[in-house]
mmCIF file of the C-alpha atoms, coordinates in Angstrom:
data_MODEL
# 
_entry.id   MODEL 
# 
loop_
_atom_site.group_PDB 
_atom_site.id 
_atom_site.type_symbol 
_atom_site.label_atom_id 
_atom_site.label_alt_id 
_atom_site.label_comp_id 
_atom_site.label_asym_id 
_atom_site.label_entity_id 
_atom_site.label_seq_id 
_atom_site.pdbx_PDB_ins_code 
_atom_site.Cartn_x 
_atom_site.Cartn_y 
_atom_site.Cartn_z 
_atom_site.occupancy 
_atom_site.B_iso_or_equiv 
_atom_site.pdbx_formal_charge 
_atom_site.auth_seq_id 
_atom_site.auth_comp_id 
_atom_site.auth_asym_id 
_atom_site.auth_atom_id 
_atom_site.pdbx_PDB_model_num 
ATOM 1   C CA . MET A 1 1   ? -43.196 -40.673 4.435   1.00 0.00 ? 1   MET A CA 1 
ATOM 2   C CA . ASN A 1 2   ? -43.514 -37.369 2.598   1.00 0.00 ? 2   ASN A CA 1 
ATOM 3   C CA . ILE A 1 3   ? -44.061 -35.497 5.863   1.00 0.00 ? 3   ILE A CA 1 
ATOM 4   C CA . ILE A 1 4   ? -40.786 -36.861 7.267   1.00 0.00 ? 4   ILE A CA 1 
ATOM 5   C CA . ARG A 1 5   ? -38.864 -35.597 4.212   1.00 0.00 ? 5   ARG A CA 1 
ATOM 6   C CA . ILE A 1 6   ? -40.458 -32.179 4.494   1.00 0.00 ? 6   ILE A CA 1 
ATOM 7   C CA . PHE A 1 7   ? -39.670 -32.091 8.220   1.00 0.00 ? 7   PHE A CA 1 
ATOM 8   C CA . LYS A 1 8   ? -35.998 -33.056 7.570   1.00 0.00 ? 8   LYS A CA 1 
ATOM 9   C CA . PHE A 1 9   ? -35.746 -30.417 4.852   1.00 0.00 ? 9   PHE A CA 1 
ATOM 10  C CA . ILE A 1 10  ? -37.169 -27.713 7.117   1.00 0.00 ? 10  ILE A CA 1 
ATOM 11  C CA . LEU A 1 11  ? -34.867 -28.800 9.951   1.00 0.00 ? 11  LEU A CA 1 
ATOM 12  C CA . ILE A 1 12  ? -31.806 -28.652 7.679   1.00 0.00 ? 12  ILE A CA 1 
ATOM 13  C CA . MET A 1 13  ? -32.805 -25.196 6.429   1.00 0.00 ? 13  MET A CA 1 
ATOM 14  C CA . ILE A 1 14  ? -33.234 -23.949 10.009  1.00 0.00 ? 14  ILE A CA 1 
ATOM 15  C CA . VAL A 1 15  ? -29.772 -25.244 10.934  1.00 0.00 ? 15  VAL A CA 1 
ATOM 16  C CA . ILE A 1 16  ? -28.205 -23.601 7.860   1.00 0.00 ? 16  ILE A CA 1 
ATOM 17  C CA . VAL A 1 17  ? -29.886 -20.267 8.553   1.00 0.00 ? 17  VAL A CA 1 
ATOM 18  C CA . ALA A 1 18  ? -28.909 -20.440 12.229  1.00 0.00 ? 18  ALA A CA 1 
ATOM 19  C CA . LEU A 1 19  ? -25.278 -21.130 11.394  1.00 0.00 ? 19  LEU A CA 1 
ATOM 20  C CA . GLN A 1 20  ? -25.192 -18.303 8.841   1.00 0.00 ? 20  GLN A CA 1 
ATOM 21  C CA . SER A 1 21  ? -26.562 -15.789 11.315  1.00 0.00 ? 21  SER A CA 1 
ATOM 22  C CA . CYS A 1 22  ? -23.818 -16.544 13.868  1.00 0.00 ? 22  CYS A CA 1 
ATOM 23  C CA . TYR A 1 23  ? -21.017 -15.688 11.463  1.00 0.00 ? 23  TYR A CA 1 
ATOM 24  C CA . TYR A 1 24  ? -19.074 -12.459 11.899  1.00 0.00 ? 24  TYR A CA 1 
ATOM 25  C CA . ASP A 1 25  ? -15.675 -11.082 10.931  1.00 0.00 ? 25  ASP A CA 1 
ATOM 26  C CA . LYS A 1 26  ? -13.163 -9.116  12.903  1.00 0.00 ? 26  LYS A CA 1 
ATOM 27  C CA . GLU A 1 27  ? -11.677 -6.494  10.592  1.00 0.00 ? 27  GLU A CA 1 
ATOM 28  C CA . GLU A 1 28  ? -8.370  -6.347  12.454  1.00 0.00 ? 28  GLU A CA 1 
ATOM 29  C CA . LEU A 1 29  ? -7.898  -10.093 11.914  1.00 0.00 ? 29  LEU A CA 1 
ATOM 30  C CA . LEU A 1 30  ? -8.940  -10.055 8.263   1.00 0.00 ? 30  LEU A CA 1 
ATOM 31  C CA . TYR A 1 31  ? -6.960  -6.950  7.303   1.00 0.00 ? 31  TYR A CA 1 
ATOM 32  C CA . PRO A 1 32  ? -4.023  -6.645  9.725   1.00 0.00 ? 32  PRO A CA 1 
ATOM 33  C CA . GLU A 1 33  ? -2.164  -4.114  7.540   1.00 0.00 ? 33  GLU A CA 1 
ATOM 34  C CA . ILE A 1 34  ? -4.996  -1.611  7.857   1.00 0.00 ? 34  ILE A CA 1 
ATOM 35  C CA . SER A 1 35  ? -4.296  0.594   10.791  1.00 0.00 ? 35  SER A CA 1 
ATOM 36  C CA . SER A 1 36  ? -5.746  3.878   11.844  1.00 0.00 ? 36  SER A CA 1 
ATOM 37  C CA . SER A 1 37  ? -2.398  5.036   13.185  1.00 0.00 ? 37  SER A CA 1 
ATOM 38  C CA . CYS A 1 38  ? 0.489   6.330   11.159  1.00 0.00 ? 38  CYS A CA 1 
ATOM 39  C CA . ASP A 1 39  ? 3.985   5.804   12.519  1.00 0.00 ? 39  ASP A CA 1 
ATOM 40  C CA . THR A 1 40  ? 5.935   8.965   11.843  1.00 0.00 ? 40  THR A CA 1 
ATOM 41  C CA . VAL A 1 41  ? 8.259   8.592   14.813  1.00 0.00 ? 41  VAL A CA 1 
ATOM 42  C CA . ASN A 1 42  ? 10.491  5.738   13.682  1.00 0.00 ? 42  ASN A CA 1 
ATOM 43  C CA . VAL A 1 43  ? 10.608  6.216   9.910   1.00 0.00 ? 43  VAL A CA 1 
ATOM 44  C CA . THR A 1 44  ? 13.393  4.224   8.281   1.00 0.00 ? 44  THR A CA 1 
ATOM 45  C CA . TYR A 1 45  ? 14.308  3.419   4.719   1.00 0.00 ? 45  TYR A CA 1 
ATOM 46  C CA . SER A 1 46  ? 14.129  -0.358  5.169   1.00 0.00 ? 46  SER A CA 1 
ATOM 47  C CA . GLU A 1 47  ? 10.905  -0.498  7.196   1.00 0.00 ? 47  GLU A CA 1 
ATOM 48  C CA . ASN A 1 48  ? 8.862   2.319   5.646   1.00 0.00 ? 48  ASN A CA 1 
ATOM 49  C CA . ILE A 1 49  ? 10.255  3.862   2.470   1.00 0.00 ? 49  ILE A CA 1 
ATOM 50  C CA . SER A 1 50  ? 11.486  0.784   0.602   1.00 0.00 ? 50  SER A CA 1 
ATOM 51  C CA . PRO A 1 51  ? 8.169   -1.126  0.948   1.00 0.00 ? 51  PRO A CA 1 
ATOM 52  C CA . ILE A 1 52  ? 6.221   1.925   -0.258  1.00 0.00 ? 52  ILE A CA 1 
ATOM 53  C CA . ILE A 1 53  ? 8.481   2.232   -3.287  1.00 0.00 ? 53  ILE A CA 1 
ATOM 54  C CA . GLU A 1 54  ? 8.173   -1.490  -4.005  1.00 0.00 ? 54  GLU A CA 1 
ATOM 55  C CA . MET A 1 55  ? 4.371   -1.337  -3.922  1.00 0.00 ? 55  MET A CA 1 
ATOM 56  C CA . ASN A 1 56  ? 3.882   1.976   -5.728  1.00 0.00 ? 56  ASN A CA 1 
ATOM 57  C CA . CYS A 1 57  ? 6.869   2.611   -7.979  1.00 0.00 ? 57  CYS A CA 1 
ATOM 58  C CA . LEU A 1 58  ? 8.761   -0.456  -9.144  1.00 0.00 ? 58  LEU A CA 1 
ATOM 59  C CA . SER A 1 59  ? 6.220   -1.587  -11.708 1.00 0.00 ? 59  SER A CA 1 
ATOM 60  C CA . CYS A 1 60  ? 7.535   1.307   -13.842 1.00 0.00 ? 60  CYS A CA 1 
ATOM 61  C CA . HIS A 1 61  ? 10.817  2.276   -12.161 1.00 0.00 ? 61  HIS A CA 1 
ATOM 62  C CA . SER A 1 62  ? 12.634  -1.033  -11.681 1.00 0.00 ? 62  SER A CA 1 
ATOM 63  C CA . ASN A 1 63  ? 15.933  -1.621  -13.460 1.00 0.00 ? 63  ASN A CA 1 
ATOM 64  C CA . SER A 1 64  ? 14.171  -3.772  -16.051 1.00 0.00 ? 64  SER A CA 1 
ATOM 65  C CA . THR A 1 65  ? 11.151  -1.523  -16.706 1.00 0.00 ? 65  THR A CA 1 
ATOM 66  C CA . ALA A 1 66  ? 12.480  2.013   -16.280 1.00 0.00 ? 66  ALA A CA 1 
ATOM 67  C CA . ALA A 1 67  ? 13.647  2.431   -19.878 1.00 0.00 ? 67  ALA A CA 1 
ATOM 68  C CA . VAL A 1 68  ? 10.232  1.536   -21.287 1.00 0.00 ? 68  VAL A CA 1 
ATOM 69  C CA . TYR A 1 69  ? 7.729   2.778   -18.685 1.00 0.00 ? 69  TYR A CA 1 
ATOM 70  C CA . GLY A 1 70  ? 9.557   5.021   -16.241 1.00 0.00 ? 70  GLY A CA 1 
ATOM 71  C CA . SER A 1 71  ? 11.377  7.662   -18.307 1.00 0.00 ? 71  SER A CA 1 
ATOM 72  C CA . ASP A 1 72  ? 14.585  5.774   -17.454 1.00 0.00 ? 72  ASP A CA 1 
ATOM 73  C CA . ILE A 1 73  ? 14.195  6.760   -13.775 1.00 0.00 ? 73  ILE A CA 1 
ATOM 74  C CA . LYS A 1 74  ? 15.328  3.787   -11.689 1.00 0.00 ? 74  LYS A CA 1 
ATOM 75  C CA . LEU A 1 75  ? 14.249  3.464   -8.058  1.00 0.00 ? 75  LEU A CA 1 
ATOM 76  C CA . GLU A 1 76  ? 15.214  -0.119  -7.364  1.00 0.00 ? 76  GLU A CA 1 
ATOM 77  C CA . ASN A 1 77  ? 17.924  0.538   -4.785  1.00 0.00 ? 77  ASN A CA 1 
ATOM 78  C CA . PHE A 1 78  ? 18.922  3.188   -2.287  1.00 0.00 ? 78  PHE A CA 1 
ATOM 79  C CA . GLU A 1 79  ? 21.658  4.695   -4.474  1.00 0.00 ? 79  GLU A CA 1 
ATOM 80  C CA . ASP A 1 80  ? 19.173  5.294   -7.292  1.00 0.00 ? 80  ASP A CA 1 
ATOM 81  C CA . ILE A 1 81  ? 16.585  6.801   -4.946  1.00 0.00 ? 81  ILE A CA 1 
ATOM 82  C CA . GLU A 1 82  ? 19.191  9.043   -3.316  1.00 0.00 ? 82  GLU A CA 1 
ATOM 83  C CA . ILE A 1 83  ? 19.753  10.830  -6.640  1.00 0.00 ? 83  ILE A CA 1 
ATOM 84  C CA . TYR A 1 84  ? 16.080  11.836  -6.881  1.00 0.00 ? 84  TYR A CA 1 
ATOM 85  C CA . VAL A 1 85  ? 15.900  12.755  -3.198  1.00 0.00 ? 85  VAL A CA 1 
ATOM 86  C CA . THR A 1 86  ? 18.871  15.081  -3.598  1.00 0.00 ? 86  THR A CA 1 
ATOM 87  C CA . ASN A 1 87  ? 17.498  16.879  -6.654  1.00 0.00 ? 87  ASN A CA 1 
ATOM 88  C CA . GLY A 1 88  ? 14.006  17.137  -5.092  1.00 0.00 ? 88  GLY A CA 1 
ATOM 89  C CA . GLN A 1 89  ? 12.326  15.205  -7.869  1.00 0.00 ? 89  GLN A CA 1 
ATOM 90  C CA . LEU A 1 90  ? 11.145  12.316  -5.665  1.00 0.00 ? 90  LEU A CA 1 
ATOM 91  C CA . LEU A 1 91  ? 9.248   14.430  -3.157  1.00 0.00 ? 91  LEU A CA 1 
ATOM 92  C CA . GLY A 1 92  ? 8.020   16.865  -5.824  1.00 0.00 ? 92  GLY A CA 1 
ATOM 93  C CA . SER A 1 93  ? 6.523   13.995  -7.801  1.00 0.00 ? 93  SER A CA 1 
ATOM 94  C CA . ILE A 1 94  ? 5.017   12.294  -4.746  1.00 0.00 ? 94  ILE A CA 1 
ATOM 95  C CA . LEU A 1 95  ? 3.450   15.582  -3.599  1.00 0.00 ? 95  LEU A CA 1 
ATOM 96  C CA . GLN A 1 96  ? 2.351   16.142  -7.199  1.00 0.00 ? 96  GLN A CA 1 
ATOM 97  C CA . ASN A 1 97  ? 3.718   19.693  -7.155  1.00 0.00 ? 97  ASN A CA 1 
ATOM 98  C CA . SER A 1 98  ? 3.591   21.714  -10.345 1.00 0.00 ? 98  SER A CA 1 
ATOM 99  C CA . GLY A 1 99  ? 6.724   21.341  -12.424 1.00 0.00 ? 99  GLY A CA 1 
ATOM 100 C CA . TYR A 1 100 ? 7.048   17.649  -11.482 1.00 0.00 ? 100 TYR A CA 1 
ATOM 101 C CA . GLU A 1 101 ? 5.574   14.563  -13.074 1.00 0.00 ? 101 GLU A CA 1 
ATOM 102 C CA . PRO A 1 102 ? 2.818   13.474  -10.654 1.00 0.00 ? 102 PRO A CA 1 
ATOM 103 C CA . MET A 1 103 ? 3.396   10.025  -9.190  1.00 0.00 ? 103 MET A CA 1 
ATOM 104 C CA . PRO A 1 104 ? 2.160   7.378   -9.000  1.00 0.00 ? 104 PRO A CA 1 
ATOM 105 C CA . LYS A 1 105 ? 1.371   7.895   -12.663 1.00 0.00 ? 105 LYS A CA 1 
ATOM 106 C CA . GLY A 1 106 ? -2.269  7.587   -13.631 1.00 0.00 ? 106 GLY A CA 1 
ATOM 107 C CA . SER A 1 107 ? -3.604  7.558   -10.082 1.00 0.00 ? 107 SER A CA 1 
ATOM 108 C CA . GLY A 1 108 ? -4.218  9.909   -7.205  1.00 0.00 ? 108 GLY A CA 1 
ATOM 109 C CA . LYS A 1 109 ? -1.748  10.876  -4.554  1.00 0.00 ? 109 LYS A CA 1 
ATOM 110 C CA . MET A 1 110 ? -0.447  8.333   -2.116  1.00 0.00 ? 110 MET A CA 1 
ATOM 111 C CA . ASP A 1 111 ? -2.218  8.397   1.212   1.00 0.00 ? 111 ASP A CA 1 
ATOM 112 C CA . ASP A 1 112 ? -1.235  11.125  3.670   1.00 0.00 ? 112 ASP A CA 1 
ATOM 113 C CA . CYS A 1 113 ? 0.610   8.737   5.981   1.00 0.00 ? 113 CYS A CA 1 
ATOM 114 C CA . LYS A 1 114 ? 2.968   7.515   3.246   1.00 0.00 ? 114 LYS A CA 1 
ATOM 115 C CA . ILE A 1 115 ? 3.620   11.062  2.076   1.00 0.00 ? 115 ILE A CA 1 
ATOM 116 C CA . LYS A 1 116 ? 4.355   12.166  5.649   1.00 0.00 ? 116 LYS A CA 1 
ATOM 117 C CA . GLN A 1 117 ? 6.775   9.258   6.075   1.00 0.00 ? 117 GLN A CA 1 
ATOM 118 C CA . PHE A 1 118 ? 8.642   10.327  2.918   1.00 0.00 ? 118 PHE A CA 1 
ATOM 119 C CA . GLU A 1 119 ? 8.775   13.930  4.132   1.00 0.00 ? 119 GLU A CA 1 
ATOM 120 C CA . ILE A 1 120 ? 10.132  12.911  7.528   1.00 0.00 ? 120 ILE A CA 1 
ATOM 121 C CA . TRP A 1 121 ? 12.667  10.481  6.090   1.00 0.00 ? 121 TRP A CA 1 
ATOM 122 C CA . ILE A 1 122 ? 13.940  13.116  3.657   1.00 0.00 ? 122 ILE A CA 1 
ATOM 123 C CA . SER A 1 123 ? 14.017  15.891  6.279   1.00 0.00 ? 123 SER A CA 1 
ATOM 124 C CA . GLU A 1 124 ? 16.038  13.624  8.578   1.00 0.00 ? 124 GLU A CA 1 
ATOM 125 C CA . GLY A 1 125 ? 18.689  13.196  5.877   1.00 0.00 ? 125 GLY A CA 1 
ATOM 126 C CA . ALA A 1 126 ? 17.318  10.296  3.799   1.00 0.00 ? 126 ALA A CA 1 
ATOM 127 C CA . ILE A 1 127 ? 19.540  7.801   5.582   1.00 0.00 ? 127 ILE A CA 1 
ATOM 128 C CA . ASN A 1 128 ? 19.950  4.250   4.328   1.00 0.00 ? 128 ASN A CA 1 
ATOM 129 C CA . ASN A 1 129 ? 18.768  2.652   7.557   1.00 0.00 ? 129 ASN A CA 1 
# 
């Protein structure tokens, strides 16, 4: 009777190990937002710039947090952002140029793709599209 239990246990362990070894992940399915390409051809405010600002800026620069955390600089809507595009402060801060407060605050520069998208959007007139 003991031999049958040992045999069942060994068989179950073999099945578990076999199933574990057949498991694999496809990175593109697990992380669809990760892409090796950077779209700099069709840069728009609504598709590119606004989502970047939402993810990187609004924790400090929303209408409700700007007074406390963001030096009263609001970036919640296009009209607010347009002010800082026009005076050069947005790009200067994103590029972390001297004379500008480096943003995002307390972390490194944004990735090159996001910076390039900002540069293109601004050079094409910073249109609300």
